[in-house]
C-alpha positions as CSV (number, residue, x, y, z in Angstrom):
1,M,8.2,2.7,47.6
2,I,9.1,-0.9,48.1
3,F,5.4,-1.8,48.4
4,D,4.7,-0.2,45.0
5,M,7.6,-2.1,43.4
6,L,6.4,-5.4,44.8
7,R,2.9,-4.7,43.6
8,N,4.2,-4.0,40.1
9,F,6.0,-7.3,40.1
10,F,3.4,-9.5,41.7
11,G,0.1,-7.6,41.2
12,H,-2.6,-8.1,38.6
13,K,-1.5,-6.8,35.2
14,I,-3.9,-5.0,33.0
15,A,-3.3,-6.1,29.5
16,P,-4.6,-4.1,26.5
17,D,-7.6,-5.5,24.6
18,I,-6.8,-7.4,21.4
19,D,-7.5,-5.1,18.5
20,P,-9.9,-6.9,16.2
21,E,-8.6,-4.9,13.2
22,Q,-5.1,-6.1,13.8
23,E,-6.4,-9.7,14.1
24,E,-8.2,-9.3,10.7
25,F,-5.0,-7.7,9.3
26,G,-3.0,-10.7,10.3
27,K,-5.4,-13.2,8.7
28,L,-5.6,-11.1,5.6
29,G,-1.8,-10.9,5.5
30,L,-1.4,-14.7,5.6
31,E,-4.0,-15.1,2.8
32,L,-2.1,-12.5,0.8
33,Q,1.2,-14.2,1.4
34,K,-0.2,-17.5,-0.1
35,N,-1.5,-15.6,-3.1
36,I,1.8,-13.8,-3.6
37,D,3.7,-17.1,-3.5
38,A,1.2,-18.5,-6.1
39,V,1.5,-15.5,-8.4
40,F,5.2,-14.6,-8.1
41,G,6.8,-17.6,-6.4
42,R,8.7,-15.2,-4.3
43,S,8.3,-12.0,-2.3
44,L,6.5,-8.9,-3.6
45,A,8.4,-5.7,-4.2
46,I,6.5,-2.4,-4.2
47,R,7.7,1.0,-5.3
48,E,5.6,3.9,-3.9
49,L,5.3,6.8,-6.3
50,D,4.1,10.2,-5.3
51,S,2.7,12.1,-8.3
52,G,1.5,15.2,-6.4
53,S,-0.3,14.1,-3.3
54,D,-1.0,15.7,0.1
55,N,0.9,12.9,1.8
56,A,-2.2,11.3,3.5
57,A,-1.9,8.0,1.5
58,E,1.9,8.0,2.0
59,I,1.5,8.0,5.7
60,E,-0.7,5.0,5.5
61,L,1.7,3.2,3.2
62,N,4.6,4.0,5.5
63,S,2.5,2.6,8.4
64,L,2.6,-0.8,6.7
65,G,6.3,-1.0,7.3
66,T,6.1,-0.2,11.0
67,P,6.4,-2.9,13.7
68,Y,2.7,-2.6,14.3
69,Y,1.7,-3.8,10.8
70,D,5.1,-5.3,9.7
71,V,4.1,-6.4,6.2
72,E,7.5,-7.8,5.6
73,R,6.4,-10.9,7.6
74,F,4.0,-11.6,4.7
75,G,6.7,-11.2,2.0
76,I,6.0,-7.6,1.0
77,S,8.7,-5.1,0.8
78,F,9.0,-1.5,-0.4
79,V,11.9,-0.8,-2.7
80,A,13.7,2.4,-3.6
81,S,14.0,1.7,-7.3
82,P,11.3,1.0,-9.9
83,R,13.8,-1.4,-11.5
84,H,13.3,-3.8,-8.6
85,A,9.5,-3.4,-8.3
86,D,6.7,-5.7,-9.2
87,I,4.1,-3.1,-8.4
88,I,3.9,0.7,-8.4
89,M,1.6,2.2,-5.8
90,I,0.9,5.7,-7.1
91,T,-0.5,8.3,-4.7
92,G,-1.8,11.7,-5.5
93,A,-3.4,13.4,-8.5
94,V,-1.0,13.5,-11.4
95,T,0.2,17.0,-11.8
96,H,1.5,18.4,-15.1
97,N,4.9,18.8,-13.5
98,M,5.1,15.2,-12.4
99,A,3.6,13.5,-15.6
100,L,7.0,12.9,-17.3
101,A,8.6,11.5,-14.1
102,V,5.6,9.2,-13.6
103,K,5.9,7.9,-17.1
104,K,9.7,7.3,-16.8
105,T,9.2,5.5,-13.5
106,F,6.7,3.1,-15.0
107,E,8.9,2.6,-18.1
108,A,11.9,1.7,-15.8
109,M,9.8,-1.0,-14.1
110,P,10.3,-4.6,-15.4
111,Q,7.3,-6.0,-17.3
112,P,4.8,-7.2,-16.6
113,G,4.4,-4.5,-14.1
114,F,1.3,-3.6,-12.2
115,V,-0.1,-0.3,-11.0
116,I,-2.3,0.4,-8.0
117,A,-3.8,3.8,-7.5
118,V,-4.0,4.5,-3.8
119,G,-6.3,7.2,-2.4
120,D,-9.0,9.3,-4.0
121,D,-6.5,11.6,-5.6
122,A,-4.8,8.9,-7.5
123,C,-8.1,7.2,-8.4
124,N,-9.9,10.1,-9.9
125,G,-8.0,13.3,-9.1
126,G,-9.8,13.8,-5.8
127,I,-10.5,17.4,-4.8
128,Y,-7.9,18.6,-7.3
129,K,-9.5,17.0,-10.4
130,D,-10.6,20.2,-12.0
131,S,-7.5,22.2,-11.1
132,Y,-5.4,23.9,-13.8
133,A,-2.3,22.1,-12.5
134,V,-3.6,18.5,-12.5
135,L,-4.1,16.0,-15.3
136,G,-6.4,13.9,-13.1
137,G,-6.1,10.4,-11.7
138,A,-3.3,8.0,-12.4
139,D,-5.2,6.3,-15.1
140,K,-4.8,9.4,-17.3
141,I,-1.2,8.3,-18.1
142,L,-0.7,4.8,-16.6
143,P,-2.5,1.5,-17.1
144,V,-4.0,1.2,-13.6
145,D,-4.9,-2.3,-12.6
146,I,-6.6,-1.7,-9.2
147,K,-7.9,1.4,-7.5
148,I,-8.0,1.7,-3.7
149,P,-10.3,4.6,-2.9
150,G,-10.3,6.5,0.4
151,N,-8.9,9.7,1.7
152,P,-6.7,8.1,2.8
153,P,-7.4,4.3,2.7
154,T,-6.4,2.4,5.8
155,P,-3.6,-0.1,5.8
156,L,-6.2,-2.8,6.0
157,E,-7.9,-1.5,2.9
158,I,-4.5,-1.3,1.1
159,M,-3.9,-5.0,2.0
160,K,-7.4,-5.8,0.6
161,G,-6.5,-4.0,-2.6
162,L,-3.2,-6.0,-2.9
163,L,-5.2,-9.2,-2.4
164,A,-7.7,-8.1,-5.1
165,L,-4.8,-7.6,-7.5
166,M,-3.3,-11.0,-6.7
167,N,-6.7,-12.6,-7.4
168,A,-7.1,-10.6,-10.7
169,I,-3.6,-11.8,-11.8
170,K,-4.4,-15.4,-11.0
171,Q,-7.7,-15.2,-13.0
172,Q,-5.8,-13.6,-16.0
173,R,-3.4,-16.5,-16.0
174,H,-6.0,-19.2,-16.0
C-alpha cells in the first residue's frame, strides 16, 4: 500500500494527449474575440431560441458554456432575455405553435439584431420540413443572417458560424 502511494507521487505520470480540435477551438476563439471587439466594441450576448427542436443543437450550444469549451473567455455569453441579446441562435424547425413566440422574441431584441439558424432543422426544416405541424426553417418567419448546418453542428462549427457572421457584419459596414 505504501509502495503504491509512493509510486503515485514519484512515478511516471501518463498525461492525456492534447486534443487537436480543442487547440483549433482556442485559436478560433481568439480570432473570434478580436472580431467581436471590432464589430461590437464589447462582449457578445446570445439568446438561444428553441422553436420546436429535438434538443440536439441545444446540447451542443450548452456545451459551449461548459469548462471544456468556456466561450466566456472569448467574450461570448448566453443571456436569458432577448432584450439583452445581440444575436438570436434559433434551433429547430419552426412549428405552427411556436411561430408567434419566435416573432415576439425577435421583436423584443434590440436592433440591429442578428439571427443564426443552428442545425438542419432551423436551416431548412430538416426531417420535419414536410410535416403538417411545421412551417419550415427559421427563414420562413425571421431574417436569418447565417445558417450553420449539421445535425447537430459541433461547437467548433458553431464558432466558425459566429466568425462568419462577424466577418459579414464587418463587410456590410465598409
